[in-house]
C-alpha positions in Angstrom: -130.1 84.4 24.4 -126.8 82.7 24.5 -125.4 80.4 27.3 -122.9 83.2 28.0 -125.8 85.7 28.5 -127.4 83.3 31.0 -124.1 83.0 32.9 -123.8 86.8 32.8 -127.3 87.3 34.2 -126.7 84.8 37.0 -123.5 86.6 37.9 -125.3 90.0 38.0 -128.0 88.6 40.2 -125.4 87.2 42.6 -123.6 90.6 42.6 -126.9 92.3 43.5 -127.5 90.0 46.5 -130.1 87.9 44.8 -128.1 84.7 45.5 -131.1 82.4 45.8 -132.2 83.2 42.2 -128.6 83.1 41.0 -128.0 79.7 42.7 -131.2 78.3 41.3 -130.0 79.2 37.7 -126.4 77.9 38.3 -127.4 74.7 40.0 -130.1 73.8 37.5 -128.6 74.6 34.1 -129.3 71.1 32.9 -133.0 71.9 33.4 -133.1 75.2 31.5 -134.9 75.4 28.2 -134.7 78.6 26.1 -137.7 80.1 24.4 -138.5 83.3 22.6 -141.9 84.8 22.2 -143.5 87.4 20.0 -147.0 88.8 19.5 -148.5 89.2 16.1 -150.9 92.1 16.7 -152.4 91.8 13.2 -153.6 88.3 13.9 -153.9 88.5 17.6 -151.5 85.5 18.0 -148.8 84.7 20.5 -146.0 82.8 18.9 -143.5 80.8 21.0 -140.4 79.3 19.6 -138.2 76.8 21.5 -134.6 77.6 21.0 -133.0 74.7 22.8 -131.4 73.7 26.1 -128.5 75.2 28.0 -125.4 73.5 26.6 -123.4 72.1 29.6 
């Protein structure tokens, strides 16, 4: 997930009338941390990888 994608999603939420969620994202970008998760079904493990923070 890129920073541009986060901005895009915030814009879409705003367009759909979900302004409280959109504003929460826009006003708190310095607090966002990006993660990706995957499930390894063969081992029964949940793997979580920290990608980094939103670059202001």
